[in-house]
Each structure stands twice: as structure tokens, then as C-alpha cells.
All heavy atoms as TSV, in Angstrom:
chain	resi	resn	atom	element	x	y	z
A	1	MET	N	N	8.644	-5.101	-20.427
A	1	MET	CA	C	7.775	-4.854	-19.432
A	1	MET	C	C	8.536	-4.572	-18.075
A	1	MET	O	O	9.466	-5.333	-17.781
A	1	MET	CB	C	6.768	-5.996	-19.196
A	1	MET	CG	C	5.838	-5.817	-18.042
A	1	MET	SD	S	4.735	-7.207	-17.865
A	1	MET	CE	C	3.237	-6.343	-18.106
A	2	THR	N	N	8.112	-3.584	-17.284
A	2	THR	CA	C	8.823	-3.308	-16.054
A	2	THR	C	C	8.424	-4.286	-14.971
A	2	THR	O	O	7.302	-4.636	-14.877
A	2	THR	CB	C	8.366	-1.882	-15.584
A	2	THR	OG1	O	8.584	-0.965	-16.549
A	2	THR	CG2	C	9.037	-1.506	-14.252
A	3	PRO	N	N	9.365	-4.828	-14.251
A	3	PRO	CA	C	9.120	-5.694	-13.232
A	3	PRO	C	C	8.353	-5.097	-12.079
A	3	PRO	O	O	8.435	-3.877	-11.772
A	3	PRO	CB	C	10.438	-6.292	-12.741
A	3	PRO	CG	C	11.380	-5.238	-13.129
A	3	PRO	CD	C	10.837	-4.532	-14.366
A	4	ALA	N	N	7.533	-5.871	-11.350
A	4	ALA	CA	C	6.783	-5.368	-10.171
A	4	ALA	C	C	7.765	-4.898	-9.156
A	4	ALA	O	O	8.704	-5.619	-8.779
A	4	ALA	CB	C	5.844	-6.459	-9.694
A	5	GLN	N	N	7.570	-3.642	-8.679
A	5	GLN	CA	C	8.582	-3.051	-7.736
A	5	GLN	C	C	8.011	-2.518	-6.479
A	5	GLN	O	O	8.733	-2.097	-5.669
A	5	GLN	CB	C	9.283	-2.016	-8.517
A	5	GLN	CG	C	10.076	-2.471	-9.670
A	5	GLN	CD	C	10.885	-1.292	-10.272
A	5	GLN	OE1	O	11.648	-0.703	-9.592
A	5	GLN	NE2	N	10.625	-0.950	-11.464
A	6	TYR	N	N	6.642	-2.440	-6.388
A	6	TYR	CA	C	6.103	-1.789	-5.189
A	6	TYR	C	C	5.162	-2.698	-4.416
A	6	TYR	O	O	4.402	-3.495	-5.010
A	6	TYR	CB	C	5.304	-0.546	-5.646
A	6	TYR	CG	C	6.159	0.475	-6.318
A	6	TYR	CD1	C	6.252	0.486	-7.679
A	6	TYR	CD2	C	6.880	1.353	-5.590
A	6	TYR	CE1	C	7.118	1.350	-8.321
A	6	TYR	CE2	C	7.775	2.227	-6.205
A	6	TYR	CZ	C	7.848	2.241	-7.514
A	6	TYR	OH	O	8.698	3.110	-8.178
A	7	ARG	N	N	5.244	-2.671	-3.103
A	7	ARG	CA	C	4.492	-3.561	-2.212
A	7	ARG	C	C	3.733	-2.696	-1.158
A	7	ARG	O	O	4.308	-1.681	-0.728
A	7	ARG	CB	C	5.425	-4.460	-1.472
A	7	ARG	CG	C	4.748	-5.389	-0.498
A	7	ARG	CD	C	5.693	-6.381	0.135
A	7	ARG	NE	N	6.674	-5.649	0.919
A	7	ARG	CZ	C	8.026	-5.773	0.833
A	7	ARG	NH1	N	8.518	-6.604	-0.058
A	7	ARG	NH2	N	8.854	-5.106	1.573
A	8	ILE	N	N	2.511	-3.059	-0.886
A	8	ILE	CA	C	1.736	-2.417	0.152
A	8	ILE	C	C	1.969	-3.096	1.452
A	8	ILE	O	O	1.942	-4.364	1.507
A	8	ILE	CB	C	0.228	-2.374	-0.204
A	8	ILE	CG1	C	0.004	-1.628	-1.524
A	8	ILE	CG2	C	-0.590	-1.830	1.006
A	8	ILE	CD1	C	-1.436	-1.773	-2.018
A	9	GLU	N	N	2.175	-2.426	2.547
A	9	GLU	CA	C	2.422	-2.968	3.886
A	9	GLU	C	C	1.510	-2.237	4.899
A	9	GLU	O	O	1.257	-1.046	4.809
A	9	GLU	CB	C	3.886	-2.769	4.350
A	9	GLU	CG	C	4.880	-3.421	3.483
A	9	GLU	CD	C	6.317	-3.283	3.967
A	9	GLU	OE1	O	6.554	-2.330	4.751
A	9	GLU	OE2	O	7.201	-3.877	3.493
A	10	SER	N	N	1.027	-2.968	5.891
A	10	SER	CA	C	0.270	-2.398	6.929
A	10	SER	C	C	0.127	-3.393	8.074
A	10	SER	O	O	0.229	-4.525	7.856
A	10	SER	CB	C	-1.166	-2.052	6.471
A	10	SER	OG	O	-1.906	-1.480	7.500
A	11	ARG	N	N	0.068	-2.832	9.300
A	11	ARG	CA	C	-0.104	-3.633	10.493
A	11	ARG	C	C	-1.671	-3.839	10.675
A	11	ARG	O	O	-2.083	-4.667	11.423
A	11	ARG	CB	C	0.421	-2.983	11.686
A	11	ARG	CG	C	1.903	-2.985	11.720
A	11	ARG	CD	C	2.496	-2.396	12.941
A	11	ARG	NE	N	3.904	-2.329	12.886
A	11	ARG	CZ	C	4.641	-1.506	13.567
A	11	ARG	NH1	N	4.128	-0.798	14.552
A	11	ARG	NH2	N	6.000	-1.578	13.411
A	12	ASN	N	N	-2.458	-3.019	9.994
A	12	ASN	CA	C	-3.895	-3.021	10.118
A	12	ASN	C	C	-4.542	-3.936	9.086
A	12	ASN	O	O	-3.856	-4.184	7.987
A	12	ASN	CB	C	-4.501	-1.685	9.959
A	12	ASN	CG	C	-3.890	-0.674	10.984
A	12	ASN	OD1	O	-3.052	0.156	10.550
A	12	ASN	ND2	N	-4.361	-0.724	12.176
A	13	ALA	N	N	-5.660	-4.452	9.324
A	13	ALA	CA	C	-6.375	-5.207	8.288
A	13	ALA	C	C	-6.826	-4.257	7.200
A	13	ALA	O	O	-7.304	-3.123	7.454
A	13	ALA	CB	C	-7.623	-5.823	8.987
A	14	LEU	N	N	-6.537	-4.654	6.007
A	14	LEU	CA	C	-6.860	-3.797	4.816
A	14	LEU	C	C	-8.121	-4.398	4.191
A	14	LEU	O	O	-8.203	-5.615	4.058
A	14	LEU	CB	C	-5.696	-3.792	3.821
A	14	LEU	CG	C	-4.374	-3.250	4.435
A	14	LEU	CD1	C	-3.301	-3.286	3.308
A	14	LEU	CD2	C	-4.562	-1.818	4.846
A	15	ARG	N	N	-8.979	-3.500	3.766
A	15	ARG	CA	C	-10.217	-3.982	3.042
A	15	ARG	C	C	-10.695	-2.865	2.096
A	15	ARG	O	O	-10.443	-1.702	2.380
A	15	ARG	CB	C	-11.306	-4.446	3.977
A	15	ARG	CG	C	-11.752	-3.297	4.946
A	15	ARG	CD	C	-12.899	-3.796	5.809
A	15	ARG	NE	N	-12.416	-4.540	6.915
A	15	ARG	CZ	C	-12.288	-4.026	8.195
A	15	ARG	NH1	N	-12.618	-2.824	8.416
A	15	ARG	NH2	N	-11.887	-4.788	9.183
A	16	GLY	N	N	-11.237	-3.244	1.098
A	16	GLY	CA	C	-11.855	-2.299	0.053
A	16	GLY	C	C	-12.149	-3.009	-1.157
A	16	GLY	O	O	-11.607	-4.052	-1.461
A	17	SER	N	N	-13.001	-2.373	-1.999
A	17	SER	CA	C	-13.471	-3.008	-3.202
A	17	SER	C	C	-12.349	-3.148	-4.247
A	17	SER	O	O	-12.347	-3.894	-5.130
A	17	SER	CB	C	-14.659	-2.310	-3.741
A	17	SER	OG	O	-14.325	-0.940	-4.041
A	18	LEU	N	N	-11.337	-2.205	-4.095
A	18	LEU	CA	C	-10.224	-2.161	-5.116
A	18	LEU	C	C	-9.158	-3.141	-4.687
A	18	LEU	O	O	-8.218	-3.408	-5.419
A	18	LEU	CB	C	-9.698	-0.727	-5.259
A	18	LEU	CG	C	-10.529	0.309	-5.890
A	18	LEU	CD1	C	-9.773	1.629	-5.857
A	18	LEU	CD2	C	-10.826	-0.115	-7.296
A	19	LEU	N	N	-9.211	-3.577	-3.437
A	19	LEU	CA	C	-8.135	-4.298	-2.893
A	19	LEU	C	C	-8.240	-5.830	-3.138
A	19	LEU	O	O	-9.294	-6.433	-2.726
A	19	LEU	CB	C	-8.019	-4.100	-1.363
A	19	LEU	CG	C	-6.762	-4.408	-0.648
A	19	LEU	CD1	C	-5.655	-3.560	-1.171
A	19	LEU	CD2	C	-6.893	-4.236	0.796
A	20	PRO	N	N	-7.369	-6.402	-3.827
A	20	PRO	CA	C	-7.448	-7.878	-4.048
A	20	PRO	C	C	-7.208	-8.626	-2.778
A	20	PRO	O	O	-6.577	-8.104	-1.876
A	20	PRO	CB	C	-6.255	-8.112	-5.034
A	20	PRO	CG	C	-5.351	-7.048	-4.921
A	20	PRO	CD	C	-6.128	-5.849	-4.445
A	21	PRO	N	N	-7.738	-9.857	-2.666
A	21	PRO	CA	C	-7.570	-10.630	-1.414
A	21	PRO	C	C	-6.096	-10.859	-1.028
A	21	PRO	O	O	-5.771	-11.021	0.115
A	21	PRO	CB	C	-8.215	-11.985	-1.743
A	21	PRO	CG	C	-9.097	-11.660	-2.931
A	21	PRO	CD	C	-8.465	-10.580	-3.663
A	22	THR	N	N	-5.223	-10.803	-1.978
A	22	THR	CA	C	-3.780	-11.035	-1.747
A	22	THR	C	C	-2.978	-9.733	-1.736
A	22	THR	O	O	-1.841	-9.709	-2.076
A	22	THR	CB	C	-3.237	-11.940	-2.828
A	22	THR	OG1	O	-3.482	-11.353	-4.089
A	22	THR	CG2	C	-3.831	-13.317	-2.800
A	23	ALA	N	N	-3.639	-8.646	-1.281
A	23	ALA	CA	C	-3.003	-7.297	-1.404
A	23	ALA	C	C	-1.697	-7.186	-0.782
A	23	ALA	O	O	-0.733	-6.503	-1.341
A	23	ALA	CB	C	-3.989	-6.291	-0.792
A	24	LEU	N	N	-1.525	-7.827	0.359
A	24	LEU	CA	C	-0.170	-7.653	1.031
A	24	LEU	C	C	0.908	-8.443	0.498
A	24	LEU	O	O	2.088	-8.301	0.739
A	24	LEU	CB	C	-0.305	-7.891	2.572
A	24	LEU	CG	C	-1.149	-6.871	3.288
A	24	LEU	CD1	C	-1.277	-7.163	4.772
A	24	LEU	CD2	C	-0.730	-5.474	3.106
A	25	SER	N	N	0.551	-9.410	-0.391
A	25	SER	CA	C	1.592	-10.246	-1.067
A	25	SER	C	C	1.658	-9.863	-2.505
A	25	SER	O	O	2.619	-10.321	-3.261
A	25	SER	CB	C	1.274	-11.675	-0.884
A	25	SER	OG	O	0.023	-12.022	-1.510
A	26	GLN	N	N	0.819	-9.031	-3.021
A	26	GLN	CA	C	0.834	-8.606	-4.423
A	26	GLN	C	C	1.835	-7.452	-4.623
A	26	GLN	O	O	2.010	-6.613	-3.792
A	26	GLN	CB	C	-0.512	-8.118	-4.891
A	26	GLN	CG	C	-0.583	-7.712	-6.305
A	26	GLN	CD	C	-2.029	-7.492	-6.759
A	26	GLN	OE1	O	-2.942	-7.865	-6.212
A	26	GLN	NE2	N	-2.113	-6.776	-7.924
A	27	LEU	N	N	2.548	-7.572	-5.744
A	27	LEU	CA	C	3.503	-6.492	-6.145
A	27	LEU	C	C	2.886	-5.708	-7.285
A	27	LEU	O	O	2.171	-6.292	-8.110
A	27	LEU	CB	C	4.781	-7.076	-6.509
A	27	LEU	CG	C	5.604	-7.856	-5.417
A	27	LEU	CD1	C	6.915	-8.414	-5.986
A	27	LEU	CD2	C	5.881	-6.896	-4.238
A	28	TYR	N	N	3.211	-4.422	-7.321
A	28	TYR	CA	C	2.648	-3.508	-8.300
A	28	TYR	C	C	3.804	-2.996	-9.109
A	28	TYR	O	O	4.797	-2.644	-8.625
A	28	TYR	CB	C	1.891	-2.329	-7.626
A	28	TYR	CG	C	0.691	-2.836	-6.906
A	28	TYR	CD1	C	0.757	-3.290	-5.638
A	28	TYR	CD2	C	-0.676	-2.763	-7.477
A	28	TYR	CE1	C	-0.327	-3.737	-4.947
A	28	TYR	CE2	C	-1.728	-3.231	-6.820
A	28	TYR	CZ	C	-1.576	-3.656	-5.484
A	28	TYR	OH	O	-2.657	-4.118	-4.824
A	29	THR	N	N	3.526	-2.852	-10.463
A	29	THR	CA	C	4.504	-2.280	-11.387
A	29	THR	C	C	4.441	-0.737	-11.363
A	29	THR	O	O	5.430	-0.057	-11.646
A	29	THR	CB	C	4.416	-2.734	-12.857
A	29	THR	OG1	O	3.060	-2.463	-13.259
A	29	THR	CG2	C	4.617	-4.200	-12.872
A	30	ASP	N	N	3.313	-0.172	-10.986
A	30	ASP	CA	C	3.125	1.246	-11.075
A	30	ASP	C	C	3.009	1.818	-9.670
A	30	ASP	O	O	2.099	1.408	-8.892
A	30	ASP	CB	C	1.839	1.542	-11.863
A	30	ASP	CG	C	1.581	3.022	-12.058
A	30	ASP	OD1	O	2.121	3.603	-13.001
A	30	ASP	OD2	O	0.919	3.626	-11.178
A	31	ARG	N	N	3.885	2.842	-9.344
A	31	ARG	CA	C	3.840	3.410	-8.020
A	31	ARG	C	C	2.550	4.122	-7.726
A	31	ARG	O	O	1.986	3.915	-6.605
A	31	ARG	CB	C	5.000	4.492	-7.957
A	31	ARG	CG	C	5.109	5.200	-6.721
A	31	ARG	CD	C	6.283	6.200	-6.779
A	31	ARG	NE	N	6.300	7.088	-5.596
A	31	ARG	CZ	C	7.340	7.853	-5.341
A	31	ARG	NH1	N	8.386	7.804	-6.072
A	31	ARG	NH2	N	7.372	8.554	-4.262
A	32	SER	N	N	2.012	4.812	-8.662
A	32	SER	CA	C	0.740	5.573	-8.500
A	32	SER	C	C	-0.378	4.603	-8.199
A	32	SER	O	O	-1.205	4.845	-7.327
A	32	SER	CB	C	0.397	6.391	-9.670
A	32	SER	OG	O	1.376	7.347	-9.900
A	33	LEU	N	N	-0.418	3.505	-8.897
A	33	LEU	CA	C	-1.511	2.518	-8.682
A	33	LEU	C	C	-1.355	1.913	-7.264
A	33	LEU	O	O	-2.359	1.730	-6.572
A	33	LEU	CB	C	-1.430	1.450	-9.787
A	33	LEU	CG	C	-2.430	0.255	-9.532
A	33	LEU	CD1	C	-3.908	0.813	-9.590
A	33	LEU	CD2	C	-2.202	-0.798	-10.541
A	34	ALA	N	N	-0.124	1.599	-6.819
A	34	ALA	CA	C	0.068	1.034	-5.513
A	34	ALA	C	C	-0.375	2.027	-4.423
A	34	ALA	O	O	-1.043	1.658	-3.439
A	34	ALA	CB	C	1.552	0.696	-5.359
A	35	VAL	N	N	-0.108	3.246	-4.584
A	35	VAL	CA	C	-0.532	4.262	-3.619
A	35	VAL	C	C	-2.030	4.459	-3.598
A	35	VAL	O	O	-2.659	4.477	-2.494
A	35	VAL	CB	C	0.199	5.658	-3.865
A	35	VAL	CG1	C	-0.413	6.800	-3.069
A	35	VAL	CG2	C	1.676	5.558	-3.641
A	36	ALA	N	N	-2.612	4.433	-4.819
A	36	ALA	CA	C	-4.081	4.666	-4.871
A	36	ALA	C	C	-4.756	3.431	-4.179
A	36	ALA	O	O	-5.733	3.603	-3.451
A	36	ALA	CB	C	-4.508	4.720	-6.288
A	37	VAL	N	N	-4.329	2.197	-4.464
A	37	VAL	CA	C	-4.919	1.022	-3.900
A	37	VAL	C	C	-4.667	1.050	-2.377
A	37	VAL	O	O	-5.660	0.760	-1.554
A	37	VAL	CB	C	-4.352	-0.228	-4.480
A	37	VAL	CG1	C	-4.807	-1.519	-3.746
A	37	VAL	CG2	C	-4.796	-0.386	-5.952
A	38	ALA	N	N	-3.558	1.454	-1.925
A	38	ALA	CA	C	-3.199	1.467	-0.411
A	38	ALA	C	C	-4.158	2.500	0.300
A	38	ALA	O	O	-4.735	2.152	1.283
A	38	ALA	CB	C	-1.816	1.929	-0.203
A	39	VAL	N	N	-4.311	3.685	-0.334
A	39	VAL	CA	C	-5.219	4.623	0.358
A	39	VAL	C	C	-6.699	4.216	0.326
A	39	VAL	O	O	-7.382	4.329	1.345
A	39	VAL	CB	C	-5.052	6.036	-0.407
A	39	VAL	CG1	C	-6.109	7.003	0.085
A	39	VAL	CG2	C	-3.692	6.594	-0.158
A	40	LYS	N	N	-7.149	3.609	-0.745
A	40	LYS	CA	C	-8.476	3.112	-0.820
A	40	LYS	C	C	-8.782	1.976	0.021
A	40	LYS	O	O	-9.882	1.598	0.342
A	40	LYS	CB	C	-8.833	2.739	-2.282
A	40	LYS	CG	C	-8.944	3.924	-3.242
A	40	LYS	CD	C	-10.161	4.722	-2.910
A	40	LYS	CE	C	-10.349	5.784	-3.924
A	40	LYS	NZ	N	-11.585	6.588	-3.722
A	41	SER	N	N	-7.752	1.283	0.531
A	41	SER	CA	C	-7.879	0.165	1.397
A	41	SER	C	C	-8.100	0.411	2.866
A	41	SER	O	O	-8.466	-0.422	3.652
A	41	SER	CB	C	-6.678	-0.803	1.257
A	41	SER	OG	O	-5.568	-0.146	1.901
A	42	LEU	N	N	-7.916	1.711	3.242
A	42	LEU	CA	C	-8.066	2.098	4.630
A	42	LEU	C	C	-9.515	2.520	4.943
A	42	LEU	O	O	-10.141	3.237	4.259
A	42	LEU	CB	C	-7.110	3.313	4.967
A	42	LEU	CG	C	-5.639	3.025	4.841
A	42	LEU	CD1	C	-4.927	4.325	5.062
A	42	LEU	CD2	C	-5.278	1.966	5.750
A	43	ALA	N	N	-9.950	2.021	6.128
A	43	ALA	CA	C	-11.267	2.377	6.597
A	43	ALA	C	C	-11.223	3.863	7.092
A	43	ALA	O	O	-12.150	4.674	6.947
A	43	ALA	CB	C	-11.756	1.413	7.644
A	44	ASP	N	N	-10.105	4.194	7.831
A	44	ASP	CA	C	-9.902	5.543	8.434
A	44	ASP	C	C	-8.423	5.867	8.427
A	44	ASP	O	O	-7.685	5.504	9.300
A	44	ASP	CB	C	-10.491	5.514	9.831
A	44	ASP	CG	C	-10.452	6.936	10.432
A	44	ASP	OD1	O	-9.886	7.838	9.830
A	44	ASP	OD2	O	-10.966	7.067	11.604
A	45	PRO	N	N	-7.964	6.653	7.412
A	45	PRO	CA	C	-6.603	6.996	7.305
A	45	PRO	C	C	-6.006	7.805	8.495
A	45	PRO	O	O	-4.790	7.895	8.656
A	45	PRO	CB	C	-6.508	7.915	6.024
A	45	PRO	CG	C	-7.796	7.623	5.343
A	45	PRO	CD	C	-8.809	7.192	6.319
A	46	THR	N	N	-6.948	8.405	9.317
A	46	THR	CA	C	-6.451	9.190	10.444
A	46	THR	C	C	-6.118	8.310	11.579
A	46	THR	O	O	-5.402	8.701	12.532
A	46	THR	CB	C	-7.494	10.184	10.868
A	46	THR	OG1	O	-8.698	9.552	11.338
A	46	THR	CG2	C	-7.897	11.188	9.835
A	47	CYS	N	N	-6.562	7.042	11.540
A	47	CYS	CA	C	-6.279	6.035	12.651
A	47	CYS	C	C	-5.418	4.830	12.243
A	47	CYS	O	O	-5.010	4.069	13.059
A	47	CYS	CB	C	-7.653	5.509	13.204
A	47	CYS	SG	S	-8.594	6.799	13.951
A	48	GLN	N	N	-5.257	4.680	10.915
A	48	GLN	CA	C	-4.492	3.551	10.414
A	48	GLN	C	C	-3.315	3.921	9.675
A	48	GLN	O	O	-3.286	5.052	9.044
A	48	GLN	CB	C	-5.477	2.702	9.582
A	48	GLN	CG	C	-6.658	2.160	10.233
A	48	GLN	CD	C	-7.571	1.445	9.307
A	48	GLN	OE1	O	-8.121	2.113	8.397
A	48	GLN	NE2	N	-7.834	0.203	9.482
A	49	GLU	N	N	-2.395	3.108	9.629
A	49	GLU	CA	C	-1.130	3.356	8.827
A	49	GLU	C	C	-0.992	2.301	7.661
A	49	GLU	O	O	-1.306	1.154	7.859
A	49	GLU	CB	C	0.085	3.281	9.763
A	49	GLU	CG	C	1.380	3.516	9.044
A	49	GLU	CD	C	2.605	3.298	9.904
A	49	GLU	OE1	O	2.399	2.769	10.980
A	49	GLU	OE2	O	3.677	3.651	9.431
A	50	VAL	N	N	-0.636	2.844	6.564
A	50	VAL	CA	C	-0.341	1.977	5.434
A	50	VAL	C	C	0.923	2.479	4.681
A	50	VAL	O	O	1.079	3.767	4.762
A	50	VAL	CB	C	-1.495	1.827	4.515
A	50	VAL	CG1	C	-1.834	3.145	3.761
A	50	VAL	CG2	C	-1.324	0.695	3.522
A	51	ARG	N	N	1.769	1.712	4.180
A	51	ARG	CA	C	2.970	2.140	3.448
A	51	ARG	C	C	2.991	1.493	2.136
A	51	ARG	O	O	2.586	0.386	1.862
A	51	ARG	CB	C	4.198	1.616	4.218
A	51	ARG	CG	C	4.319	2.199	5.589
A	51	ARG	CD	C	5.419	1.623	6.412
A	51	ARG	NE	N	5.194	0.151	6.658
A	51	ARG	CZ	C	4.297	-0.348	7.475
A	51	ARG	NH1	N	3.519	0.422	8.167
A	51	ARG	NH2	N	4.190	-1.681	7.663
A	52	VAL	N	N	3.630	2.171	1.190
A	52	VAL	CA	C	3.992	1.593	-0.092
A	52	VAL	C	C	5.515	1.606	-0.152
A	52	VAL	O	O	6.190	2.664	0.066
A	52	VAL	CB	C	3.425	2.389	-1.325
A	52	VAL	CG1	C	3.915	1.855	-2.606
A	52	VAL	CG2	C	1.903	2.365	-1.221
A	53	VAL	N	N	6.080	0.467	-0.410
A	53	VAL	CA	C	7.546	0.257	-0.339
A	53	VAL	C	C	8.096	-0.132	-1.711
A	53	VAL	O	O	7.541	-0.923	-2.413
A	53	VAL	CB	C	7.902	-0.854	0.671
A	53	VAL	CG1	C	9.431	-1.109	0.665
A	53	VAL	CG2	C	7.419	-0.471	2.047
A	54	HIS	N	N	9.188	0.570	-2.119
A	54	HIS	CA	C	9.877	0.272	-3.300
A	54	HIS	C	C	10.688	-0.960	-3.010
A	54	HIS	O	O	11.727	-0.849	-2.177
A	54	HIS	CB	C	10.747	1.397	-3.741
A	54	HIS	CG	C	11.510	1.186	-5.121
A	54	HIS	ND1	N	12.857	1.102	-5.129
A	54	HIS	CD2	C	11.010	0.984	-6.270
A	54	HIS	CE1	C	13.257	0.918	-6.357
A	54	HIS	NE2	N	12.143	0.737	-7.084
A	55	VAL	N	N	10.354	-2.077	-3.494
A	55	VAL	CA	C	11.007	-3.383	-3.140
A	55	VAL	C	C	12.540	-3.372	-3.323
A	55	VAL	O	O	13.245	-3.832	-2.394
A	55	VAL	CB	C	10.325	-4.591	-3.767
A	55	VAL	CG1	C	11.014	-5.917	-3.454
A	55	VAL	CG2	C	8.839	-4.664	-3.332
A	56	PRO	N	N	13.067	-3.047	-4.501
A	56	PRO	CA	C	14.485	-3.138	-4.699
A	56	PRO	C	C	15.346	-2.359	-3.705
A	56	PRO	O	O	16.386	-2.799	-3.223
A	56	PRO	CB	C	14.724	-2.671	-6.097
A	56	PRO	CG	C	13.468	-2.872	-6.792
A	56	PRO	CD	C	12.399	-2.620	-5.795
A	57	SER	N	N	14.848	-1.148	-3.259
A	57	SER	CA	C	15.624	-0.357	-2.399
A	57	SER	C	C	15.252	-0.380	-0.857
A	57	SER	O	O	15.962	-0.029	-0.025
A	57	SER	CB	C	15.588	1.161	-2.782
A	57	SER	OG	O	14.304	1.658	-2.673
A	58	GLY	N	N	13.973	-0.819	-0.695
A	58	GLY	CA	C	13.340	-0.821	0.657
A	58	GLY	C	C	12.894	0.490	1.128
A	58	GLY	O	O	12.476	0.719	2.171
A	59	GLU	N	N	12.918	1.523	0.129
A	59	GLU	CA	C	12.519	2.887	0.451
A	59	GLU	C	C	10.965	2.971	0.628
A	59	GLU	O	O	10.254	2.431	-0.251
A	59	GLU	CB	C	12.967	3.841	-0.630
A	59	GLU	CG	C	12.535	5.257	-0.420
A	59	GLU	CD	C	12.832	6.209	-1.636
A	59	GLU	OE1	O	13.377	5.697	-2.553
A	59	GLU	OE2	O	12.554	7.385	-1.484
A	60	VAL	N	N	10.491	3.624	1.698
A	60	VAL	CA	C	9.093	3.856	1.835
A	60	VAL	C	C	8.737	5.037	0.929
A	60	VAL	O	O	9.275	6.191	1.222
A	60	VAL	CB	C	8.680	4.157	3.275
A	60	VAL	CG1	C	7.171	4.515	3.412
A	60	VAL	CG2	C	9.035	2.908	4.119
A	61	VAL	N	N	7.921	4.874	-0.084
A	61	VAL	CA	C	7.703	5.910	-1.043
A	61	VAL	C	C	6.313	6.681	-0.756
A	61	VAL	O	O	6.047	7.765	-1.219
A	61	VAL	CB	C	7.589	5.417	-2.485
A	61	VAL	CG1	C	8.996	4.960	-2.965
A	61	VAL	CG2	C	6.607	4.378	-2.737
A	62	PHE	N	N	5.538	6.044	0.103
A	62	PHE	CA	C	4.301	6.684	0.553
A	62	PHE	C	C	3.930	6.066	1.948
A	62	PHE	O	O	4.081	4.901	2.181
A	62	PHE	CB	C	3.165	6.426	-0.396
A	62	PHE	CG	C	1.856	6.887	0.120
A	62	PHE	CD1	C	1.516	8.240	-0.021
A	62	PHE	CD2	C	0.931	6.038	0.749
A	62	PHE	CE1	C	0.317	8.727	0.436
A	62	PHE	CE2	C	-0.282	6.544	1.262
A	62	PHE	CZ	C	-0.642	7.832	1.021
A	63	GLN	N	N	3.424	6.902	2.891
A	63	GLN	CA	C	2.978	6.396	4.162
A	63	GLN	C	C	1.979	7.301	4.758
A	63	GLN	O	O	2.093	8.586	4.705
A	63	GLN	CB	C	4.237	6.329	5.066
A	63	GLN	CG	C	3.894	5.830	6.462
A	63	GLN	CD	C	5.240	5.658	7.271
A	63	GLN	OE1	O	6.288	6.090	6.842
A	63	GLN	NE2	N	5.098	4.987	8.449
A	64	THR	N	N	0.896	6.800	5.328
A	64	THR	CA	C	-0.066	7.558	6.061
A	64	THR	C	C	0.433	7.606	7.462
A	64	THR	O	O	1.070	6.646	7.932
A	64	THR	CB	C	-1.449	6.959	5.965
A	64	THR	OG1	O	-1.453	5.644	6.560
A	64	THR	CG2	C	-1.960	6.839	4.598
A	65	ALA	N	N	0.014	8.619	8.161
A	65	ALA	CA	C	0.466	8.733	9.655
A	65	ALA	C	C	-0.800	9.011	10.445
A	65	ALA	O	O	-1.484	9.940	10.254
A	65	ALA	CB	C	1.476	9.958	9.752
A	66	PRO	N	N	-1.131	8.074	11.295
A	66	PRO	CA	C	-2.224	8.257	12.169
A	66	PRO	C	C	-2.017	9.530	13.014
A	66	PRO	O	O	-0.919	9.864	13.505
A	66	PRO	CB	C	-2.218	7.011	13.096
A	66	PRO	CG	C	-1.362	6.081	12.402
A	66	PRO	CD	C	-0.376	6.795	11.555
A	67	THR	N	N	-3.166	10.229	13.272
A	67	THR	CA	C	-3.159	11.500	14.009
A	67	THR	C	C	-3.381	11.398	15.415
A	67	THR	O	O	-3.224	12.275	16.121
A	67	THR	CB	C	-4.126	12.474	13.369
A	67	THR	OG1	O	-5.470	11.871	13.427
A	67	THR	CG2	C	-3.808	12.874	11.923
A	68	HIS	N	N	-3.731	10.130	15.852
A	68	HIS	CA	C	-3.956	9.874	17.295
A	68	HIS	C	C	-3.584	8.458	17.628
A	68	HIS	O	O	-3.102	7.686	16.936
A	68	HIS	CB	C	-5.258	10.259	17.681
A	68	HIS	CG	C	-6.362	9.821	16.875
A	68	HIS	ND1	N	-6.697	10.425	15.639
A	68	HIS	CD2	C	-7.379	8.888	17.077
A	68	HIS	CE1	C	-7.753	9.846	15.195
A	68	HIS	NE2	N	-8.233	8.928	15.994
């Protein structure tokens, strides 16, 4: 089994039906799942930022960018 390698990070409060209460401390084994959960957790992606980070390398593999 692949170890959990992806973490969701945000300065904003995250909420959503797909988002577990421990979302910011939970690690995901699948990059696509981590990105999907991160995107679904935003109330407004144009105003909020969320990142998915590859834990071993620290590389940001996905990031939303607020437009204003």
C-alpha cells in the first residue's frame, strides 16, 4: 500500500460535505482525491486559496489563486 503523501493546506476555513472534520491534518494517498476534496471544500475559489502539497518533497502540486 502506498503511504499517504498529500496534504491539503489553506489559510481559509474549509467546509464541505466531502471534507472530513480533520481535513487539514488528514493525509491522502491519491493526488487526484486530495485535489478533488480541496476544490470541493471552497465556498468561493475566486476569493479563497487552497493548496495540495506533496509531503515528502514539499512541492505544491495544486493551488487555487484568488482573482481579487
